VMD Tcl script that builds the backbone (N, CA, C; Angstrom):
set m [mol new atoms 270]
animate dup $m
set s [atomselect $m all]
$s set {name element resname resid chain x y z} {
  {N N UNK 1 A 112.251 96.491 113.924}
  {CA C UNK 1 A 112.249 97.720 114.686}
  {C C UNK 1 A 111.071 97.684 115.654}
  {N N UNK 2 A 111.347 98.023 116.872}
  {CA C UNK 2 A 110.313 98.058 117.910}
  {C C UNK 2 A 109.862 99.515 118.065}
  {N N UNK 3 A 108.562 99.728 117.911}
  {CA C UNK 3 A 108.006 101.072 118.039}
  {C C UNK 3 A 107.245 101.135 119.349}
  {N N UNK 4 A 107.543 102.143 120.131}
  {CA C UNK 4 A 106.860 102.324 121.405}
  {C C UNK 4 A 105.443 102.816 121.155}
  {N N UNK 5 A 104.550 102.413 122.038}
  {CA C UNK 5 A 103.131 102.748 121.918}
  {C C UNK 5 A 102.914 104.257 121.759}
  {N N UNK 6 A 103.625 105.046 122.545}
  {CA C UNK 6 A 103.415 106.494 122.521}
  {C C UNK 6 A 103.953 107.155 121.239}
  {N N UNK 7 A 104.780 106.446 120.476}
  {CA C UNK 7 A 105.334 106.992 119.235}
  {C C UNK 7 A 104.345 106.934 118.073}
  {N N UNK 8 A 103.346 106.050 118.165}
  {CA C UNK 8 A 102.428 105.851 117.048}
  {C C UNK 8 A 101.661 107.119 116.674}
  {N N UNK 9 A 101.287 107.941 117.637}
  {CA C UNK 9 A 100.544 109.173 117.329}
  {C C UNK 9 A 101.411 110.125 116.504}
  {N N UNK 10 A 102.685 110.268 116.879}
  {CA C UNK 10 A 103.598 111.130 116.111}
  {C C UNK 10 A 103.835 110.569 114.715}
  {N N UNK 11 A 103.968 109.259 114.624}
  {CA C UNK 11 A 104.167 108.625 113.321}
  {C C UNK 11 A 102.946 108.870 112.439}
  {N N UNK 12 A 101.750 108.727 113.010}
  {CA C UNK 12 A 100.521 108.962 112.246}
  {C C UNK 12 A 100.485 110.397 111.716}
  {N N UNK 13 A 100.861 111.349 112.545}
  {CA C UNK 13 A 100.875 112.748 112.104}
  {C C UNK 13 A 101.894 112.967 110.985}
  {N N UNK 14 A 103.068 112.355 111.113}
  {CA C UNK 14 A 104.097 112.456 110.064}
  {C C UNK 14 A 103.606 111.850 108.755}
  {N N UNK 15 A 102.938 110.702 108.842}
  {CA C UNK 15 A 102.420 110.044 107.642}
  {C C UNK 15 A 101.323 110.877 106.984}
  {N N UNK 16 A 100.477 111.505 107.784}
  {CA C UNK 16 A 99.437 112.382 107.235}
  {C C UNK 16 A 100.072 113.557 106.503}
  {N N UNK 17 A 101.167 114.083 107.026}
  {CA C UNK 17 A 101.867 115.188 106.374}
  {C C UNK 17 A 102.472 114.737 105.042}
  {N N UNK 18 A 103.002 113.540 104.998}
  {CA C UNK 18 A 103.544 112.995 103.745}
  {C C UNK 18 A 102.430 112.877 102.716}
  {N N UNK 19 A 101.284 112.354 103.143}
  {CA C UNK 19 A 100.144 112.229 102.228}
  {C C UNK 19 A 99.768 113.595 101.667}
  {N N UNK 20 A 99.721 114.599 102.523}
  {CA C UNK 20 A 99.394 115.961 102.084}
  {C C UNK 20 A 100.429 116.460 101.065}
  {N N UNK 21 A 101.691 116.161 101.324}
  {CA C UNK 21 A 102.776 116.589 100.435}
  {C C UNK 21 A 102.620 116.019 99.028}
  {N N UNK 22 A 102.147 114.787 98.922}
  {CA C UNK 22 A 102.003 114.169 97.599}
  {C C UNK 22 A 100.604 114.361 97.013}
  {N N UNK 23 A 99.798 115.190 97.662}
  {CA C UNK 23 A 98.493 115.536 97.105}
  {C C UNK 23 A 97.368 114.572 97.429}
  {N N UNK 24 A 97.514 113.803 98.497}
  {CA C UNK 24 A 96.459 112.869 98.900}
  {C C UNK 24 A 95.795 113.370 100.180}
  {N N UNK 25 A 94.480 113.204 100.237}
  {CA C UNK 25 A 93.733 113.548 101.447}
  {C C UNK 25 A 93.573 112.313 102.311}
  {N N UNK 26 A 93.692 112.478 103.602}
  {CA C UNK 26 A 93.471 111.382 104.543}
  {C C UNK 26 A 92.167 111.673 105.269}
  {N N UNK 27 A 91.252 110.687 105.195}
  {CA C UNK 27 A 89.952 110.842 105.858}
  {C C UNK 27 A 89.752 109.704 106.841}
  {N N UNK 28 A 89.248 110.040 108.007}
  {CA C UNK 28 A 88.912 109.055 109.024}
  {C C UNK 28 A 87.397 108.975 109.088}
  {N N UNK 29 A 86.866 107.816 108.728}
  {CA C UNK 29 A 85.417 107.617 108.655}
  {C C UNK 29 A 85.020 106.395 109.483}
  {N N UNK 30 A 83.763 106.353 109.859}
  {CA C UNK 30 A 83.234 105.204 110.582}
  {C C UNK 30 A 82.494 104.312 109.601}
  {N N UNK 31 A 82.750 103.016 109.666}
  {CA C UNK 31 A 82.071 102.084 108.777}
  {C C UNK 31 A 82.630 100.685 108.920}
  {N N UNK 32 A 82.107 99.797 108.131}
  {CA C UNK 32 A 82.531 98.407 108.148}
  {C C UNK 32 A 83.524 98.172 107.009}
  {N N UNK 33 A 84.735 98.671 107.166}
  {CA C UNK 33 A 85.772 98.551 106.147}
  {C C UNK 33 A 87.136 98.641 106.821}
  {N N UNK 34 A 88.154 98.157 106.118}
  {CA C UNK 34 A 89.517 98.235 106.636}
  {C C UNK 34 A 90.122 99.608 106.359}
  {N N UNK 35 A 89.970 100.051 105.112}
  {CA C UNK 35 A 90.559 101.326 104.712}
  {C C UNK 35 A 91.610 101.116 103.654}
  {N N UNK 36 A 92.047 102.207 103.066}
  {CA C UNK 36 A 93.074 102.143 102.045}
  {C C UNK 36 A 92.981 103.314 101.095}
  {N N UNK 37 A 93.671 103.188 99.976}
  {CA C UNK 37 A 93.802 104.253 98.983}
  {C C UNK 37 A 92.761 104.080 97.896}
  {N N UNK 38 A 92.160 105.200 97.477}
  {CA C UNK 38 A 91.225 105.165 96.353}
  {C C UNK 38 A 91.263 106.510 95.632}
  {N N UNK 39 A 90.645 106.550 94.464}
  {CA C UNK 39 A 90.536 107.791 93.694}
  {C C UNK 39 A 89.056 108.103 93.548}
  {N N UNK 40 A 88.679 109.307 93.938}
  {CA C UNK 40 A 87.298 109.763 93.799}
  {C C UNK 40 A 87.330 111.077 93.024}
  {N N UNK 41 A 86.716 111.048 91.848}
  {CA C UNK 41 A 86.704 112.233 90.975}
  {C C UNK 41 A 88.100 112.844 90.839}
  {N N UNK 42 A 89.054 112.002 90.504}
  {CA C UNK 42 A 90.440 112.385 90.253}
  {C C UNK 42 A 91.192 112.856 91.494}
  {N N UNK 43 A 90.599 112.742 92.676}
  {CA C UNK 43 A 91.273 113.108 93.921}
  {C C UNK 43 A 91.824 111.854 94.588}
  {N N UNK 44 A 93.064 111.936 95.044}
  {CA C UNK 44 A 93.664 110.823 95.777}
  {C C UNK 44 A 93.173 110.906 97.224}
  {N N UNK 45 A 92.545 109.835 97.681}
  {CA C UNK 45 A 92.006 109.828 99.032}
  {C C UNK 45 A 92.414 108.540 99.733}
  {N N UNK 46 A 92.855 108.678 100.957}
  {CA C UNK 46 A 93.163 107.528 101.798}
  {C C UNK 46 A 92.115 107.536 102.906}
  {N N UNK 47 A 91.318 106.478 102.934}
  {CA C UNK 47 A 90.251 106.383 103.921}
  {C C UNK 47 A 90.667 105.378 104.987}
  {N N UNK 48 A 90.542 105.786 106.233}
  {CA C UNK 48 A 90.925 104.939 107.361}
  {C C UNK 48 A 89.743 104.854 108.314}
  {N N UNK 49 A 89.477 103.653 108.786}
  {CA C UNK 49 A 88.385 103.464 109.725}
  {C C UNK 49 A 88.723 104.169 111.038}
  {N N UNK 50 A 87.879 105.104 111.408}
  {CA C UNK 50 A 88.086 105.913 112.606}
  {C C UNK 50 A 88.124 105.065 113.880}
  {N N UNK 51 A 87.446 103.910 113.856}
  {CA C UNK 51 A 87.365 103.059 115.037}
  {C C UNK 51 A 88.529 102.076 115.160}
  {N N UNK 52 A 89.398 102.051 114.166}
  {CA C UNK 52 A 90.554 101.148 114.210}
  {C C UNK 52 A 91.532 101.593 115.294}
  {N N UNK 53 A 92.266 100.642 115.862}
  {CA C UNK 53 A 93.315 101.007 116.819}
  {C C UNK 53 A 94.385 101.848 116.122}
  {N N UNK 54 A 95.088 102.636 116.893}
  {CA C UNK 54 A 96.106 103.546 116.366}
  {C C UNK 54 A 97.136 102.812 115.503}
  {N N UNK 55 A 97.605 101.651 115.957}
  {CA C UNK 55 A 98.601 100.899 115.190}
  {C C UNK 55 A 98.048 100.487 113.829}
  {N N UNK 56 A 96.787 100.097 113.771}
  {CA C UNK 56 A 96.159 99.693 112.506}
  {C C UNK 56 A 96.045 100.893 111.568}
  {N N UNK 57 A 95.731 102.061 112.114}
  {CA C UNK 57 A 95.656 103.277 111.300}
  {C C UNK 57 A 97.013 103.560 110.654}
  {N N UNK 58 A 98.073 103.409 111.436}
  {CA C UNK 58 A 99.424 103.630 110.919}
  {C C UNK 58 A 99.750 102.604 109.831}
  {N N UNK 59 A 99.389 101.344 110.038}
  {CA C UNK 59 A 99.642 100.311 109.033}
  {C C UNK 59 A 98.904 100.594 107.723}
  {N N UNK 60 A 97.653 100.990 107.817}
  {CA C UNK 60 A 96.862 101.278 106.618}
  {C C UNK 60 A 97.436 102.475 105.874}
  {N N UNK 61 A 97.768 103.524 106.608}
  {CA C UNK 61 A 98.319 104.725 105.973}
  {C C UNK 61 A 99.677 104.428 105.351}
  {N N UNK 62 A 100.493 103.652 106.020}
  {CA C UNK 62 A 101.796 103.260 105.476}
  {C C UNK 62 A 101.638 102.504 104.169}
  {N N UNK 63 A 100.746 101.537 104.174}
  {CA C UNK 63 A 100.501 100.728 102.978}
  {C C UNK 63 A 99.993 101.597 101.822}
  {N N UNK 64 A 99.073 102.504 102.120}
  {CA C UNK 64 A 98.521 103.385 101.082}
  {C C UNK 64 A 99.599 104.300 100.507}
  {N N UNK 65 A 100.459 104.830 101.348}
  {CA C UNK 65 A 101.533 105.705 100.865}
  {C C UNK 65 A 102.498 104.936 99.969}
  {N N UNK 66 A 102.798 103.706 100.328}
  {CA C UNK 66 A 103.669 102.896 99.472}
  {C C UNK 66 A 103.002 102.645 98.127}
  {N N UNK 67 A 101.703 102.418 98.144}
  {CA C UNK 67 A 100.957 102.195 96.907}
  {C C UNK 67 A 100.957 103.453 96.035}
  {N N UNK 68 A 100.892 104.610 96.660}
  {CA C UNK 68 A 100.908 105.872 95.924}
  {C C UNK 68 A 102.290 106.178 95.350}
  {N N UNK 69 A 103.328 105.582 95.910}
  {CA C UNK 69 A 104.675 105.776 95.393}
  {C C UNK 69 A 105.398 106.930 96.051}
  {N N UNK 70 A 106.124 106.632 97.094}
  {CA C UNK 70 A 106.881 107.673 97.798}
  {C C UNK 70 A 108.385 107.398 97.746}
  {N N UNK 71 A 108.792 106.515 96.835}
  {CA C UNK 71 A 110.196 106.136 96.759}
  {C C UNK 71 A 111.104 107.328 96.461}
  {N N UNK 72 A 110.646 108.229 95.618}
  {CA C UNK 72 A 111.472 109.371 95.206}
  {C C UNK 72 A 111.412 110.547 96.187}
  {N N UNK 73 A 110.525 110.483 97.144}
  {CA C UNK 73 A 110.326 111.558 98.118}
  {C C UNK 73 A 111.355 111.436 99.237}
  {N N UNK 74 A 111.956 112.570 99.607}
  {CA C UNK 74 A 112.892 112.515 100.744}
  {C C UNK 74 A 112.101 112.366 102.035}
  {N N UNK 75 A 112.513 111.404 102.838}
  {CA C UNK 75 A 111.936 111.198 104.164}
  {C C UNK 75 A 113.078 111.018 105.153}
  {N N UNK 76 A 112.889 111.474 106.377}
  {CA C UNK 76 A 113.922 111.211 107.383}
  {C C UNK 76 A 114.172 109.700 107.473}
  {N N UNK 77 A 115.436 109.295 107.651}
  {CA C UNK 77 A 115.767 107.865 107.641}
  {C C UNK 77 A 114.916 107.006 108.588}
  {N N UNK 78 A 114.632 107.494 109.787}
  {CA C UNK 78 A 113.840 106.696 110.725}
  {C C UNK 78 A 112.428 106.477 110.189}
  {N N UNK 79 A 111.831 107.522 109.618}
  {CA C UNK 79 A 110.481 107.397 109.066}
  {C C UNK 79 A 110.484 106.484 107.843}
  {N N UNK 80 A 111.503 106.580 107.017}
  {CA C UNK 80 A 111.632 105.695 105.847}
  {C C UNK 80 A 111.703 104.230 106.301}
  {N N UNK 81 A 112.473 103.982 107.342}
  {CA C UNK 81 A 112.603 102.618 107.865}
  {C C UNK 81 A 111.256 102.102 108.401}
  {N N UNK 82 A 110.539 102.953 109.092}
  {CA C UNK 82 A 109.226 102.573 109.616}
  {C C UNK 82 A 108.279 102.238 108.468}
  {N N UNK 83 A 108.251 103.074 107.449}
  {CA C UNK 83 A 107.364 102.849 106.299}
  {C C UNK 83 A 107.738 101.546 105.588}
  {N N UNK 84 A 109.026 101.333 105.382}
  {CA C UNK 84 A 109.460 100.108 104.696}
  {C C UNK 84 A 109.080 98.866 105.497}
  {N N UNK 85 A 109.302 98.895 106.789}
  {CA C UNK 85 A 109.012 97.716 107.611}
  {C C UNK 85 A 107.517 97.487 107.775}
  {N N UNK 86 A 106.767 98.532 108.097}
  {CA C UNK 86 A 105.324 98.372 108.318}
  {C C UNK 86 A 104.593 98.094 107.018}
  {N N UNK 87 A 105.061 98.658 105.927}
  {CA C UNK 87 A 104.418 98.434 104.645}
  {C C UNK 87 A 104.503 96.987 104.189}
  {N N UNK 88 A 105.504 96.274 104.650}
  {CA C UNK 88 A 105.675 94.858 104.292}
  {C C UNK 88 A 104.699 93.967 105.053}
  {N N UNK 89 A 104.191 94.426 106.198}
  {CA C UNK 89 A 103.302 93.583 107.008}
  {C C UNK 89 A 101.872 93.601 106.515}
  {N N UNK 90 A 101.522 94.498 105.609}
  {CA C UNK 90 A 100.141 94.585 105.104}
  {C C UNK 90 A 99.896 93.590 104.041}
}
mol reanalyze $m
mol bondsrecalc $m
mol representation Tube
mol addrep $m
């Protein structure tokens, strides 16, 4: 699937909403790290490097959501396809 550059911002917003739905917080921080899913004091947190390119942010968030388990969650078919395809590239 080919994703247009301008679509990545909308995809990122959709992925952040999914994270919120499953009880995970998404934080954008500056530092020397790639990012990913972690648990801090029993809170699910997905940390993404604020300086990463938009496409990388989407890849990290996609991978973290797959790790958290969103198989049973209803997602629009196009978004499900994006998550499945991008999650495999991580």
